[in-house]
VOBA-803849 format. One record per residue: residue in one letter; residue number from 1; x, y, z of N, C-alpha, C in turn. Coordinates in Angstrom, 1 decimal. Atoms other than C-alpha are relative to their C-alpha. Example, Ala and Ser with C-alpha at 12.3 -4.5 7.8 and 13.67 -1.06 7.14 Angstrom:
<r code="A" pos="1" n_px="0.9" n_py="-1.2" n_pz="0.0" ca_px="12.3" ca_py="-4.5" ca_pz="7.8" c_px="0.9" c_py="1.2" c_pz="0.0"/>
<r code="S" pos="2" n_px="-0.9" n_py="-1.1" n_pz="0.0" ca_px="13.7" ca_py="-1.1" ca_pz="7.1" c_px="-0.8" c_py="1.1" c_pz="0.8"/>
//
This chain:
<r code="M" pos="1" n_px="1.5" n_py="-0.7" n_pz="-0.1" ca_px="58.1" ca_py="60.7" ca_pz="-4.3" c_px="0.8" c_py="0.7" c_pz="-1.5"/>
<r code="P" pos="2" n_px="0.1" n_py="-1.0" n_pz="1.0" ca_px="57.4" ca_py="62.2" ca_pz="-7.8" c_px="0.5" c_py="1.6" c_pz="-0.2"/>
<r code="S" pos="3" n_px="-0.6" n_py="-1.6" n_pz="0.1" ca_px="59.4" ca_py="65.9" ca_pz="-8.7" c_px="-1.5" c_py="0.7" c_pz="-1.1"/>
<r code="Q" pos="4" n_px="1.3" n_py="-0.7" n_pz="0.7" ca_px="56.3" ca_py="66.9" ca_pz="-11.0" c_px="-1.4" c_py="-0.5" c_pz="0.2"/>
<r code="L" pos="5" n_px="0.8" n_py="0.4" n_pz="-0.2" ca_px="53.0" ca_py="67.4" ca_pz="-10.6" c_px="-0.9" c_py="-0.9" c_pz="-1.2"/>
<r code="I" pos="6" n_px="0.7" n_py="0.8" n_pz="1.1" ca_px="51.9" ca_py="66.3" ca_pz="-14.1" c_px="0.5" c_py="-1.4" c_pz="-0.4"/>
<r code="G" pos="7" n_px="-0.3" n_py="1.5" n_pz="0.2" ca_px="52.0" ca_py="62.5" ca_pz="-14.6" c_px="0.1" c_py="-0.4" c_pz="1.3"/>
<r code="Y" pos="8" n_px="-0.4" n_py="0.3" n_pz="-0.7" ca_px="52.0" ca_py="62.3" ca_pz="-11.2" c_px="-0.6" c_py="-1.6" c_pz="0.7"/>
<r code="D" pos="9" n_px="0.7" n_py="1.3" n_pz="0.1" ca_px="51.1" ca_py="58.3" ca_pz="-10.5" c_px="-0.2" c_py="-0.6" c_pz="-0.9"/>
<r code="G" pos="10" n_px="-0.1" n_py="0.6" n_pz="1.1" ca_px="51.6" ca_py="57.6" ca_pz="-13.7" c_px="-1.7" c_py="0.8" c_pz="-0.6"/>
<r code="T" pos="11" n_px="1.1" n_py="0.3" n_pz="1.0" ca_px="48.4" ca_py="59.4" ca_pz="-14.8" c_px="0.4" c_py="1.4" c_pz="-1.0"/>
<r code="G" pos="12" n_px="-0.3" n_py="-0.4" n_pz="0.7" ca_px="48.8" ca_py="61.7" ca_pz="-17.8" c_px="-0.9" c_py="1.7" c_pz="-0.2"/>
<r code="E" pos="13" n_px="0.6" n_py="-0.9" n_pz="-0.3" ca_px="47.0" ca_py="64.9" ca_pz="-17.9" c_px="0.5" c_py="1.3" c_pz="-1.7"/>
<r code="G" pos="14" n_px="-0.4" n_py="-1.1" n_pz="1.2" ca_px="46.4" ca_py="67.6" ca_pz="-21.0" c_px="-1.0" c_py="1.2" c_pz="0.4"/>
<r code="C" pos="15" n_px="0.9" n_py="-1.5" n_pz="-0.3" ca_px="44.5" ca_py="71.1" ca_pz="-21.3" c_px="-1.4" c_py="-0.5" c_pz="-0.2"/>
<r code="P" pos="16" n_px="0.6" n_py="0.6" n_pz="-0.1" ca_px="41.4" ca_py="70.3" ca_pz="-19.8" c_px="-1.3" c_py="1.3" c_pz="-1.6"/>
<r code="L" pos="17" n_px="1.0" n_py="-0.8" n_pz="1.1" ca_px="40.0" ca_py="73.3" ca_pz="-23.0" c_px="0.4" c_py="-0.5" c_pz="-1.3"/>
<r code="C" pos="18" n_px="-0.4" n_py="0.4" n_pz="1.7" ca_px="42.0" ca_py="72.1" ca_pz="-26.2" c_px="-0.5" c_py="-1.3" c_pz="0.2"/>
<r code="D" pos="19" n_px="0.9" n_py="1.2" n_pz="0.4" ca_px="40.7" ca_py="69.5" ca_pz="-28.2" c_px="0.7" c_py="-1.1" c_pz="0.0"/>
<r code="D" pos="20" n_px="-0.8" n_py="1.0" n_pz="-0.6" ca_px="43.8" ca_py="67.4" ca_pz="-27.5" c_px="0.1" c_py="-0.1" c_pz="1.6"/>
<r code="A" pos="21" n_px="0.1" n_py="0.0" n_pz="-1.3" ca_px="42.9" ca_py="67.2" ca_pz="-24.0" c_px="0.8" c_py="-1.0" c_pz="0.3"/>
<r code="E" pos="22" n_px="-0.2" n_py="1.8" n_pz="-0.6" ca_px="43.7" ca_py="63.5" ca_pz="-23.7" c_px="2.0" c_py="0.3" c_pz="-0.8"/>
<r code="V" pos="23" n_px="-1.5" n_py="-0.5" n_pz="0.5" ca_px="47.6" ca_py="64.7" ca_pz="-25.1" c_px="1.0" c_py="0.4" c_pz="1.9"/>
<r code="P" pos="24" n_px="-0.6" n_py="-0.8" n_pz="-1.3" ca_px="49.8" ca_py="64.9" ca_pz="-21.7" c_px="0.7" c_py="0.9" c_pz="-0.4"/>
<r code="F" pos="25" n_px="-0.9" n_py="-0.9" n_pz="0.2" ca_px="51.8" ca_py="67.7" ca_pz="-20.8" c_px="1.7" c_py="-0.7" c_pz="0.1"/>
<r code="A" pos="26" n_px="-1.6" n_py="0.3" n_pz="0.0" ca_px="55.9" ca_py="66.5" ca_pz="-21.0" c_px="0.0" c_py="0.5" c_pz="1.3"/>
<r code="S" pos="27" n_px="-0.8" n_py="-0.1" n_pz="-1.7" ca_px="56.5" ca_py="68.6" ca_pz="-17.3" c_px="-1.0" c_py="1.2" c_pz="0.3"/>
<r code="D" pos="28" n_px="1.0" n_py="-0.8" n_pz="-0.8" ca_px="54.9" ca_py="70.8" ca_pz="-15.2" c_px="-0.2" c_py="1.7" c_pz="-0.7"/>
<r code="E" pos="29" n_px="-0.5" n_py="-0.9" n_pz="0.8" ca_px="56.8" ca_py="73.8" ca_pz="-17.0" c_px="-0.8" c_py="-0.1" c_pz="-0.8"/>
<r code="A" pos="30" n_px="0.5" n_py="-0.5" n_pz="1.2" ca_px="55.2" ca_py="73.1" ca_pz="-20.0" c_px="-1.9" c_py="0.1" c_pz="0.1"/>
<r code="A" pos="31" n_px="1.1" n_py="-0.5" n_pz="-0.6" ca_px="51.6" ca_py="73.0" ca_pz="-18.6" c_px="-0.3" c_py="1.4" c_pz="0.6"/>
<r code="V" pos="32" n_px="-0.5" n_py="-1.5" n_pz="-0.1" ca_px="52.4" ca_py="76.4" ca_pz="-17.1" c_px="-0.3" c_py="0.8" c_pz="-0.8"/>
<r code="A" pos="33" n_px="-0.2" n_py="-1.4" n_pz="0.7" ca_px="53.2" ca_py="78.0" ca_pz="-19.9" c_px="-0.9" c_py="0.0" c_pz="-1.1"/>
<r code="H" pos="34" n_px="1.0" n_py="0.3" n_pz="1.0" ca_px="50.5" ca_py="76.6" ca_pz="-22.0" c_px="-1.2" c_py="0.6" c_pz="0.3"/>
<r code="Y" pos="35" n_px="1.2" n_py="-0.2" n_pz="-0.3" ca_px="47.6" ca_py="77.2" ca_pz="-19.5" c_px="0.1" c_py="1.9" c_pz="0.7"/>
<r code="V" pos="36" n_px="0.6" n_py="-1.6" n_pz="-0.2" ca_px="48.0" ca_py="81.1" ca_pz="-19.3" c_px="0.4" c_py="0.5" c_pz="-1.3"/>
<r code="T" pos="37" n_px="0.8" n_py="-0.2" n_pz="1.6" ca_px="47.7" ca_py="81.3" ca_pz="-23.0" c_px="-1.6" c_py="0.1" c_pz="0.0"/>
<r code="H" pos="38" n_px="1.2" n_py="-0.5" n_pz="0.0" ca_px="44.2" ca_py="81.0" ca_pz="-21.8" c_px="-0.9" c_py="0.8" c_pz="0.7"/>
<r code="S" pos="39" n_px="0.4" n_py="-1.1" n_pz="-1.1" ca_px="41.6" ca_py="83.3" ca_pz="-20.2" c_px="-0.4" c_py="-0.9" c_pz="1.1"/>
<r code="P" pos="40" n_px="0.1" n_py="-0.1" n_pz="-1.5" ca_px="41.6" ca_py="83.1" ca_pz="-16.5" c_px="-0.9" c_py="-0.6" c_pz="0.1"/>
<r code="A" pos="41" n_px="1.5" n_py="0.3" n_pz="-0.4" ca_px="37.8" ca_py="82.7" ca_pz="-16.6" c_px="-0.2" c_py="-1.3" c_pz="-0.8"/>
<r code="E" pos="42" n_px="0.5" n_py="1.5" n_pz="1.0" ca_px="37.8" ca_py="79.8" ca_pz="-19.1" c_px="0.6" c_py="-1.4" c_pz="0.8"/>
<r code="L" pos="43" n_px="-1.1" n_py="1.1" n_pz="-0.5" ca_px="40.4" ca_py="77.7" ca_pz="-17.3" c_px="-0.2" c_py="-0.7" c_pz="0.9"/>
<r code="A" pos="44" n_px="0.8" n_py="0.3" n_pz="-1.2" ca_px="38.9" ca_py="78.2" ca_pz="-13.9" c_px="-0.7" c_py="-0.8" c_pz="-0.2"/>
<r code="F" pos="45" n_px="1.1" n_py="0.8" n_pz="0.3" ca_px="35.8" ca_py="77.0" ca_pz="-15.2" c_px="0.2" c_py="-1.9" c_pz="-0.3"/>
<r code="A" pos="46" n_px="-0.3" n_py="1.4" n_pz="0.6" ca_px="37.2" ca_py="74.0" ca_pz="-17.1" c_px="0.5" c_py="-1.0" c_pz="1.2"/>
<r code="L" pos="47" n_px="-0.3" n_py="0.9" n_pz="-1.6" ca_px="39.0" ca_py="73.2" ca_pz="-13.4" c_px="-1.0" c_py="-0.2" c_pz="0.8"/>
<r code="L" pos="48" n_px="0.9" n_py="0.6" n_pz="-1.2" ca_px="36.1" ca_py="73.2" ca_pz="-11.6" c_px="-1.0" c_py="-0.5" c_pz="-0.8"/>
<r code="T" pos="49" n_px="1.0" n_py="1.2" n_pz="0.4" ca_px="34.3" ca_py="71.1" ca_pz="-13.8" c_px="0.5" c_py="-0.9" c_pz="0.0"/>
<r code="R" pos="50" n_px="-0.6" n_py="1.7" n_pz="-0.3" ca_px="36.7" ca_py="68.5" ca_pz="-13.8" c_px="0.3" c_py="-0.2" c_pz="1.4"/>
<r code="K" pos="51" n_px="0.0" n_py="0.4" n_pz="-1.9" ca_px="37.2" ca_py="68.9" ca_pz="-9.7" c_px="-1.2" c_py="-0.9" c_pz="0.0"/>
<r code="A" pos="52" n_px="1.9" n_py="0.2" n_pz="-0.1" ca_px="33.2" ca_py="68.4" ca_pz="-10.1" c_px="0.1" c_py="-1.9" c_pz="-0.3"/>
<r code="V" pos="53" n_px="-0.6" n_py="1.3" n_pz="0.8" ca_px="34.1" ca_py="65.1" ca_pz="-12.5" c_px="0.3" c_py="-0.9" c_pz="1.4"/>
<r code="I" pos="54" n_px="-0.7" n_py="1.2" n_pz="-0.5" ca_px="36.3" ca_py="63.6" ca_pz="-10.1" c_px="-1.0" c_py="-0.1" c_pz="1.8"/>
<r code="Q" pos="55" n_px="0.8" n_py="-0.1" n_pz="-1.2" ca_px="34.3" ca_py="64.7" ca_pz="-6.9" c_px="-1.8" c_py="-1.1" c_pz="0.1"/>
<r code="H" pos="56" n_px="1.5" n_py="1.1" n_pz="-0.1" ca_px="30.7" ca_py="63.1" ca_pz="-8.3" c_px="0.6" c_py="-1.6" c_pz="-0.5"/>
<r code="A" pos="57" n_px="-0.7" n_py="1.4" n_pz="0.1" ca_px="32.9" ca_py="60.0" ca_pz="-9.3" c_px="0.1" c_py="-0.5" c_pz="1.2"/>
<r code="L" pos="58" n_px="-0.4" n_py="0.3" n_pz="-1.5" ca_px="34.4" ca_py="59.8" ca_pz="-5.7" c_px="-1.3" c_py="-0.4" c_pz="0.9"/>
<r code="V" pos="59" n_px="1.4" n_py="0.8" n_pz="-0.6" ca_px="30.8" ca_py="59.4" ca_pz="-4.3" c_px="-0.7" c_py="-1.0" c_pz="-0.2"/>
<r code="R" pos="60" n_px="0.5" n_py="0.7" n_pz="0.6" ca_px="29.6" ca_py="57.6" ca_pz="-7.2" c_px="0.6" c_py="-1.7" c_pz="0.1"/>
<r code="V" pos="61" n_px="-1.2" n_py="1.1" n_pz="-0.7" ca_px="32.4" ca_py="54.9" ca_pz="-6.2" c_px="-0.6" c_py="-0.7" c_pz="1.1"/>
<r code="D" pos="62" n_px="0.3" n_py="0.8" n_pz="-1.3" ca_px="31.2" ca_py="54.5" ca_pz="-3.1" c_px="-1.0" c_py="-0.6" c_pz="0.4"/>
<r code="E" pos="63" n_px="1.4" n_py="0.2" n_pz="-0.3" ca_px="27.5" ca_py="54.0" ca_pz="-3.0" c_px="0.3" c_py="-1.8" c_pz="-0.8"/>
<r code="P" pos="64" n_px="0.4" n_py="1.4" n_pz="0.2" ca_px="26.4" ca_py="50.1" ca_pz="-3.7" c_px="0.1" c_py="0.0" c_pz="-1.5"/>
<r code="G" pos="65" n_px="-0.3" n_py="0.4" n_pz="1.1" ca_px="27.4" ca_py="48.9" ca_pz="-6.8" c_px="1.4" c_py="0.8" c_pz="-1.0"/>
<r code="G" pos="66" n_px="-1.2" n_py="-1.0" n_pz="0.6" ca_px="29.9" ca_py="51.4" ca_pz="-7.4" c_px="-0.3" c_py="0.4" c_pz="-1.1"/>
<r code="I" pos="67" n_px="-0.3" n_py="-0.6" n_pz="1.9" ca_px="31.2" ca_py="52.8" ca_pz="-11.2" c_px="0.1" c_py="-1.3" c_pz="-0.4"/>
<r code="R" pos="68" n_px="-0.6" n_py="1.2" n_pz="0.7" ca_px="31.0" ca_py="49.6" ca_pz="-13.1" c_px="0.5" c_py="-0.2" c_pz="-1.3"/>
<r code="T" pos="69" n_px="-0.3" n_py="0.1" n_pz="0.8" ca_px="31.6" ca_py="50.0" ca_pz="-16.2" c_px="0.6" c_py="1.5" c_pz="-1.0"/>
<r code="E" pos="70" n_px="-0.3" n_py="-1.2" n_pz="0.8" ca_px="33.8" ca_py="52.4" ca_pz="-19.0" c_px="-1.7" c_py="1.1" c_pz="-0.1"/>
<r code="R" pos="71" n_px="1.5" n_py="-1.3" n_pz="1.1" ca_px="29.9" ca_py="53.9" ca_pz="-20.2" c_px="-0.5" c_py="0.3" c_pz="1.1"/>
<r code="H" pos="72" n_px="0.9" n_py="-0.2" n_pz="-0.9" ca_px="28.5" ca_py="54.0" ca_pz="-16.7" c_px="1.2" c_py="1.7" c_pz="0.8"/>
<r code="M" pos="73" n_px="-1.0" n_py="-0.9" n_pz="0.0" ca_px="32.0" ca_py="56.3" ca_pz="-16.1" c_px="-0.5" c_py="1.5" c_pz="-0.9"/>
<r code="D" pos="74" n_px="0.3" n_py="-0.8" n_pz="0.9" ca_px="30.9" ca_py="58.2" ca_pz="-19.3" c_px="-1.1" c_py="0.8" c_pz="0.5"/>
<r code="E" pos="75" n_px="1.7" n_py="-0.8" n_pz="-0.4" ca_px="27.5" ca_py="59.0" ca_pz="-17.8" c_px="0.3" c_py="0.6" c_pz="1.1"/>
<r code="I" pos="76" n_px="-0.5" n_py="-1.1" n_pz="-0.5" ca_px="29.1" ca_py="60.5" ca_pz="-15.1" c_px="0.4" c_py="1.1" c_pz="-0.1"/>
<r code="I" pos="77" n_px="-0.9" n_py="-0.8" n_pz="0.5" ca_px="31.2" ca_py="62.5" ca_pz="-16.9" c_px="-1.1" c_py="1.1" c_pz="-0.4"/>
<r code="A" pos="78" n_px="0.8" n_py="-0.7" n_pz="0.9" ca_px="28.5" ca_py="63.6" ca_pz="-19.2" c_px="-1.4" c_py="0.5" c_pz="1.4"/>
<r code="E" pos="79" n_px="0.9" n_py="-0.5" n_pz="-0.9" ca_px="25.8" ca_py="64.3" ca_pz="-16.1" c_px="0.6" c_py="1.3" c_pz="0.4"/>
<r code="V" pos="80" n_px="-0.9" n_py="-1.0" n_pz="-1.0" ca_px="28.6" ca_py="67.2" ca_pz="-14.4" c_px="0.1" c_py="1.0" c_pz="-1.4"/>
<r code="E" pos="81" n_px="-0.1" n_py="-0.4" n_pz="1.2" ca_px="29.0" ca_py="68.0" ca_pz="-17.8" c_px="-1.4" c_py="1.1" c_pz="-0.4"/>
<r code="D" pos="82" n_px="1.3" n_py="-0.8" n_pz="0.6" ca_px="25.2" ca_py="69.0" ca_pz="-18.5" c_px="-0.1" c_py="0.8" c_pz="0.9"/>
<r code="T" pos="83" n_px="0.5" n_py="-1.0" n_pz="-1.0" ca_px="24.9" ca_py="70.8" ca_pz="-15.3" c_px="1.4" c_py="1.6" c_pz="-0.4"/>
<r code="A" pos="84" n_px="-1.1" n_py="-0.8" n_pz="0.0" ca_px="28.2" ca_py="72.6" ca_pz="-15.9" c_px="-0.4" c_py="1.4" c_pz="-1.7"/>
<r code="S" pos="85" n_px="0.7" n_py="-0.6" n_pz="0.8" ca_px="26.5" ca_py="73.7" ca_pz="-19.3" c_px="-0.9" c_py="1.1" c_pz="0.3"/>
<r code="R" pos="86" n_px="1.5" n_py="-0.9" n_pz="-0.8" ca_px="23.6" ca_py="75.5" ca_pz="-17.3" c_px="0.3" c_py="0.5" c_pz="0.7"/>
<r code="S" pos="87" n_px="-0.8" n_py="-0.6" n_pz="-0.8" ca_px="25.9" ca_py="76.9" ca_pz="-15.0" c_px="-0.3" c_py="1.7" c_pz="-0.4"/>
<r code="P" pos="88" n_px="-0.2" n_py="-1.6" n_pz="0.4" ca_px="25.4" ca_py="80.8" ca_pz="-14.6" c_px="1.5" c_py="0.8" c_pz="0.4"/>
<r code="G" pos="89" n_px="-1.3" n_py="-0.3" n_pz="0.1" ca_px="29.0" ca_py="80.9" ca_pz="-13.7" c_px="1.2" c_py="-0.3" c_pz="-1.3"/>
<r code="R" pos="90" n_px="-0.9" n_py="0.2" n_pz="1.3" ca_px="30.1" ca_py="79.7" ca_pz="-17.0" c_px="0.4" c_py="1.5" c_pz="-0.8"/>
<r code="P" pos="91" n_px="-0.2" n_py="-1.3" n_pz="0.6" ca_px="32.1" ca_py="82.2" ca_pz="-19.0" c_px="-0.1" c_py="0.0" c_pz="-1.4"/>
<r code="P" pos="92" n_px="0.5" n_py="0.1" n_pz="1.4" ca_px="31.5" ca_py="83.0" ca_pz="-22.5" c_px="1.0" c_py="-0.5" c_pz="-0.8"/>
<r code="Q" pos="93" n_px="-0.5" n_py="0.6" n_pz="1.0" ca_px="32.6" ca_py="81.1" ca_pz="-25.1" c_px="0.0" c_py="0.5" c_pz="-1.3"/>
<r code="G" pos="94" n_px="-0.3" n_py="-0.8" n_pz="1.0" ca_px="34.3" ca_py="81.9" ca_pz="-28.3" c_px="0.9" c_py="0.8" c_pz="0.2"/>
<r code="G" pos="95" n_px="-1.5" n_py="-0.5" n_pz="-0.5" ca_px="37.2" ca_py="83.5" ca_pz="-26.8" c_px="0.9" c_py="-0.3" c_pz="-1.3"/>
<r code="P" pos="96" n_px="-1.6" n_py="0.6" n_pz="0.3" ca_px="40.8" ca_py="83.8" ca_pz="-28.4" c_px="0.4" c_py="-1.4" c_pz="0.9"/>
<r code="G" pos="97" n_px="-0.5" n_py="0.9" n_pz="-0.4" ca_px="42.3" ca_py="80.5" ca_pz="-28.3" c_px="2.1" c_py="0.3" c_pz="0.3"/>
<r code="P" pos="98" n_px="-0.8" n_py="0.1" n_pz="-0.4" ca_px="45.6" ca_py="79.6" ca_pz="-26.9" c_px="1.0" c_py="0.4" c_pz="-1.3"/>
<r code="A" pos="99" n_px="-0.8" n_py="-0.1" n_pz="0.4" ca_px="48.7" ca_py="80.9" ca_pz="-28.5" c_px="0.8" c_py="-1.0" c_pz="-0.3"/>
<r code="H" pos="100" n_px="-1.1" n_py="1.5" n_pz="-0.3" ca_px="51.0" ca_py="77.8" ca_pz="-29.9" c_px="1.2" c_py="0.5" c_pz="-0.6"/>
//
């Protein structure tokens, strides 16, 4: 059984707010230390968006034809991101970035 949530089952996870989101954290401690540098509202909304992408993908993969290609998955992500961009719950952008 894994001892870390980051990298669970071989998946890497980076910060959903930073430009280098594809760079995975080395540990849970590193992830938490980084996350607390962000605005709670911005981080909450980013995590809510990520959850919606996963939920939408799970629904679509179960439909006839499923998710056929990486491009199709990119379209699914874009659909959710478009909805997120118009959400009244989206916090104002342009706040201070994380302290590295």
